[in-house]
C-alpha positions as CSV (number, residue, x, y, z in Angstrom):
1,M,23.1,-27.4,-32.4
2,I,25.3,-25.2,-33.7
3,E,28.2,-23.9,-31.2
4,S,26.8,-20.7,-30.1
5,D,23.7,-22.3,-28.9
6,R,25.6,-24.8,-27.4
7,E,27.1,-21.9,-25.4
8,L,24.1,-20.1,-24.7
9,S,22.1,-23.4,-23.7
10,S,25.3,-23.9,-20.9
11,I,24.7,-20.2,-19.9
12,M,20.7,-20.2,-19.8
13,Q,21.0,-23.7,-17.7
14,E,23.0,-21.4,-15.0
15,L,20.6,-18.9,-15.0
16,W,17.9,-21.1,-14.5
17,D,19.5,-23.1,-11.5
18,S,20.7,-19.7,-10.0
19,D,17.1,-18.6,-9.9
20,V,16.0,-19.4,-6.4
21,N,12.8,-17.2,-6.3
22,R,10.8,-19.3,-9.2
23,F,7.9,-20.6,-7.5
24,Q,7.3,-24.0,-7.6
25,P,4.7,-25.6,-9.4
26,G,1.9,-27.2,-7.3
27,K,2.9,-25.9,-4.5
28,D,3.5,-21.9,-5.2
29,Y,0.7,-21.9,-7.6
30,R,-1.4,-23.9,-9.7
31,I,-2.8,-23.2,-13.1
32,S,-6.0,-25.3,-14.8
33,L,-5.1,-25.7,-18.2
34,Q,-8.7,-26.6,-19.1
35,G,-9.4,-27.2,-23.4
36,K,-7.8,-26.3,-26.1
37,A,-8.4,-22.6,-27.4
38,A,-10.3,-22.4,-31.0
39,H,-8.4,-20.3,-33.5
40,S,-10.9,-20.2,-36.1
41,M,-11.7,-16.0,-37.4
42,P,-12.8,-13.6,-37.3
43,L,-11.5,-12.8,-34.0
44,E,-14.7,-11.9,-32.2
45,D,-16.2,-15.3,-33.2
46,L,-13.5,-17.4,-31.0
47,N,-15.1,-20.0,-28.9
48,D,-13.9,-20.4,-25.3
49,G,-12.4,-23.1,-24.3
50,A,-11.7,-22.5,-20.8
51,G,-14.7,-21.5,-18.5
52,S,-12.7,-20.8,-15.6
53,P,-9.7,-18.7,-14.5
54,L,-6.0,-19.8,-15.7
55,F,-4.7,-19.3,-12.3
56,T,-6.6,-21.5,-9.3
57,F,-4.1,-20.4,-6.8
58,V,-1.0,-18.3,-6.0
59,D,0.9,-17.4,-3.0
60,E,0.9,-13.9,-3.1
61,N,3.2,-14.2,0.4
62,L,6.1,-14.7,-2.6
63,F,5.2,-11.3,-4.1
64,K,6.8,-9.4,-0.9
65,K,10.2,-10.4,-2.2
66,E,12.0,-7.2,-3.3
67,T,12.1,-7.8,-6.8
68,F,8.7,-9.2,-7.4
69,L,7.5,-6.0,-5.3
70,A,9.7,-3.8,-8.0
71,F,8.5,-5.4,-10.6
72,I,4.7,-5.2,-9.8
73,S,5.4,-1.3,-9.5
74,L,5.9,-0.7,-12.9
75,L,2.9,-2.6,-14.1
76,D,0.9,0.3,-14.2
77,N,2.9,2.4,-15.3
78,Y,1.8,2.4,-19.2
79,V,-1.0,3.4,-21.5
80,S,-1.8,0.0,-23.5
81,D,-3.2,1.5,-26.8
82,T,-0.1,2.1,-29.2
83,G,-0.4,5.4,-31.1
84,E,-0.8,7.2,-27.8
85,P,2.5,9.0,-26.6
86,E,4.0,7.7,-23.0
87,I,4.5,10.2,-20.6
88,V,7.0,9.1,-17.9
89,T,7.0,10.6,-14.7
90,P,10.1,11.2,-12.6
91,E,8.2,8.7,-10.1
92,E,8.1,6.3,-12.5
93,V,11.7,6.9,-13.6
94,A,12.7,6.2,-10.1
95,E,10.9,3.4,-10.3
96,N,12.3,2.0,-13.5
97,H,16.3,2.5,-12.0
98,K,14.8,0.8,-8.4
99,F,13.5,-2.5,-10.2
100,L,16.9,-2.5,-11.9
101,D,18.8,-1.8,-8.9
102,C,17.0,-4.9,-7.1
103,I,17.7,-7.3,-10.2
104,M,20.9,-6.6,-10.3
105,Q,21.6,-8.1,-6.5
106,S,19.9,-10.8,-7.7
107,P,22.5,-14.0,-8.1
108,T,21.1,-14.2,-11.9
109,M,21.5,-11.3,-12.8
110,K,25.5,-11.2,-11.6
111,I,25.5,-14.4,-13.8
112,A,24.5,-12.9,-17.0
113,H,26.5,-9.9,-16.3
114,K,29.8,-11.6,-16.0
115,Y,28.7,-13.9,-19.0
116,L,28.1,-10.3,-21.0
117,V,31.4,-9.0,-19.9
118,E,33.7,-12.0,-20.8
119,K,32.0,-12.2,-24.2
120,N,32.3,-8.0,-24.6
121,L,28.8,-7.5,-24.9
122,S,28.4,-5.3,-22.2
123,P,30.5,-2.7,-19.5
124,K,32.4,-4.6,-16.6
125,N,31.4,-1.3,-14.9
126,E,27.5,-1.5,-12.9
127,T,26.8,1.6,-13.4
128,K,27.1,1.3,-17.1
129,F,25.7,-1.9,-17.4
130,K,22.5,-0.4,-15.4
131,E,22.4,2.0,-18.6
132,Q,22.8,-0.6,-20.7
133,L,19.6,-2.5,-19.2
134,Y,17.5,1.1,-18.7
135,R,18.3,1.6,-22.6
136,I,17.5,-1.4,-23.6
137,W,14.1,-1.9,-21.6
138,F,13.1,1.3,-21.0
139,E,14.0,4.0,-23.1
140,L,11.0,4.9,-25.2
141,Y,10.9,4.6,-28.9
142,A,7.8,4.5,-31.5
143,R,6.3,2.0,-33.1
144,K,4.9,1.1,-36.1
145,G,2.3,3.4,-36.9
146,A,3.4,6.3,-34.4
147,S,4.4,9.4,-34.6
148,K,5.7,9.8,-31.5
149,P,7.3,7.6,-28.8
150,D,4.8,5.1,-27.5
151,S,6.3,2.2,-26.7
152,S,9.5,0.2,-24.7
153,G,10.6,-3.4,-24.6
154,F,9.5,-3.5,-20.9
155,E,5.6,-2.4,-21.6
156,H,5.7,-4.7,-24.9
157,V,7.1,-8.1,-23.1
158,F,6.2,-7.5,-19.6
159,V,2.9,-5.3,-19.3
160,G,1.6,-5.5,-22.8
161,E,-0.1,-3.3,-25.7
162,T,-3.5,-3.6,-27.4
163,R,-3.1,-2.0,-31.4
164,G,-6.8,-0.3,-32.3
165,G,-8.0,-1.2,-28.8
166,R,-9.0,-5.0,-30.4
167,T,-5.9,-6.6,-30.6
168,V,-3.7,-7.7,-28.2
169,I,0.2,-7.1,-29.0
170,G,3.1,-8.3,-26.4
171,F,1.9,-9.2,-22.9
172,H,4.3,-12.3,-22.3
173,N,4.5,-12.4,-18.6
174,W,2.4,-14.6,-15.8
175,I,2.5,-11.9,-13.2
176,Q,0.7,-9.7,-14.9
177,L,-1.6,-12.2,-16.8
178,Y,-2.1,-13.4,-12.6
179,L,-3.2,-10.1,-11.8
180,Q,-5.2,-8.6,-14.4
181,E,-7.2,-12.0,-14.0
182,K,-7.3,-11.3,-10.5
183,M,-8.9,-7.7,-11.9
184,G,-11.2,-9.1,-14.0
185,H,-9.7,-7.8,-17.0
186,V,-8.1,-11.0,-18.6
187,D,-10.3,-14.1,-20.2
188,Y,-8.1,-17.1,-20.3
189,K,-9.5,-19.1,-23.5
190,G,-7.8,-21.9,-23.8
191,Y,-4.1,-23.2,-24.2
192,S,-2.6,-23.4,-28.1
193,V,-0.8,-26.6,-29.5
194,D,0.1,-27.4,-32.9
195,A,1.1,-30.5,-35.2
196,H,4.7,-29.8,-33.8
197,S,4.3,-28.5,-29.9
198,P,4.0,-31.2,-27.1
199,Q,1.1,-30.5,-24.9
200,P,1.2,-28.3,-22.2
201,D,1.7,-29.3,-19.1
202,E,0.4,-27.7,-15.6
203,N,4.0,-28.4,-13.9
204,K,5.9,-27.1,-16.8
205,H,7.1,-23.5,-16.7
206,I,5.8,-23.3,-20.3
207,L,3.0,-22.3,-21.8
208,A,1.2,-21.4,-25.0
209,L,-2.2,-19.9,-24.6
210,Q,-4.9,-17.4,-25.5
211,F,-6.8,-14.7,-23.9
212,S,-8.5,-11.5,-23.7
213,W,-7.6,-8.3,-22.6
214,K,-9.8,-5.6,-21.5
215,D,-11.5,-5.4,-24.9
216,G,-8.8,-6.9,-27.1
217,I,-7.3,-10.6,-28.4
218,K,-4.2,-12.0,-27.7
219,P,-4.9,-15.3,-30.4
220,K,-2.2,-17.1,-29.6
221,G,0.9,-16.0,-26.5
222,S,3.4,-17.7,-25.1
223,I,4.6,-17.1,-21.5
224,F,7.3,-18.5,-18.9
225,V,5.2,-19.6,-15.8
226,G,6.3,-19.1,-12.2
227,V,10.1,-17.9,-13.1
228,S,11.3,-14.5,-11.4
229,P,11.4,-11.5,-12.8
230,E,15.2,-11.1,-12.9
231,F,15.4,-14.6,-14.5
232,E,13.4,-13.5,-17.3
233,I,15.1,-10.2,-17.5
234,A,18.8,-11.9,-17.5
235,L,18.0,-14.8,-20.2
236,Y,15.9,-12.3,-22.8
237,T,19.2,-9.8,-22.2
238,V,21.7,-12.5,-23.1
239,C,19.9,-13.2,-26.0
240,F,19.2,-9.6,-27.2
241,L,23.0,-9.0,-27.2
242,S,24.7,-12.4,-27.6
243,S,22.6,-13.2,-30.8
244,P,22.1,-11.7,-34.5
245,N,19.1,-13.9,-35.3
246,E,15.8,-13.4,-33.6
247,R,15.2,-17.0,-33.2
248,V,17.8,-18.6,-31.2
249,K,17.0,-22.3,-29.9
250,V,18.4,-23.2,-26.1
251,Q,18.1,-26.3,-24.3
252,F,18.1,-26.0,-20.1
253,S,15.9,-28.2,-17.9
254,F,13.1,-30.1,-19.3
255,Y,13.3,-27.4,-22.5
256,D,13.8,-27.6,-25.6
257,V,12.8,-24.0,-26.0
258,E,13.1,-21.3,-29.1
259,I,13.1,-18.3,-28.1
260,V,12.3,-15.1,-30.2
261,C,13.7,-12.1,-29.9
262,H,12.7,-9.5,-32.1
263,H,15.2,-6.4,-32.3
264,Y,13.9,-2.9,-32.9
265,N,16.8,-0.2,-34.2
266,E,19.6,-2.6,-32.8
267,K,19.6,-0.6,-29.7
268,H,16.2,-1.9,-27.9
269,I,13.9,-4.8,-27.7
270,G,10.7,-5.2,-30.3
271,T,9.5,-8.4,-28.4
272,T,10.7,-11.6,-27.0
273,Y,9.5,-14.1,-25.6
274,P,10.0,-18.5,-25.2
275,V,8.2,-21.1,-27.6
276,L,8.5,-24.0,-26.2
277,L,9.2,-26.8,-29.0
278,K,9.6,-30.2,-27.0
279,Y,10.3,-31.6,-23.4
280,R,13.5,-32.9,-22.7
281,K,15.1,-35.1,-19.5
282,P,17.6,-33.0,-18.3
283,T,21.4,-33.7,-18.5
284,Q,21.5,-33.3,-14.5
């Protein structure tokens, strides 16, 4: 493991340990993995490896926590189809700011901020740091083929988008997945594994899966399950600002993980998500 990745692993472990709002598998939520997803083509012919929903139980009382409430309020602010310009209302801007204000008070985000300041990657001033976060996550840009700003890092990673109505892009968040599944918009098609990836585990916090959303299909997606919004924003922001590489390997808790983080114009997050490499025994 190269030195920079070792250092990143250390901060990721701190972020993980500080995530007091994380849901506990088997207690706060339960998932049902069922069968392995098919990866045949064309996409319309994909067989469903799961007859039932992914989530069998989620304690929604925990969604009343401040950061979850603020996060969930953002999920209905976007038009999913790329190429459709996003119109951001003053109310939505206020919701974005409220979300950032909430997460910046969390221990997890404070650890990330302190680390980024020490590395001269973020301003120490909280207002300026919030402006940096806003630019990375919420400033609109034109995704491939669009003439007007139609996307943002937050929309792509946490809400999901569709391309041409048939392909789901982004959509790497478990809360959005759960809420959309509950509304009948998501159909879980099974877990994804390849020759190199470990078998998924219902009691672990990272999952590769296949699902359809509205009329589109996500042939393979990868998500953290049960973690808080502040943990994901903190982890992905640290990776985005710390590493010029678009793939960085880190170790924390039970996981060897590759964090994929594509930059857009060096200013915004294009996409970011975890890829589980293997399970490990924690050193602590």
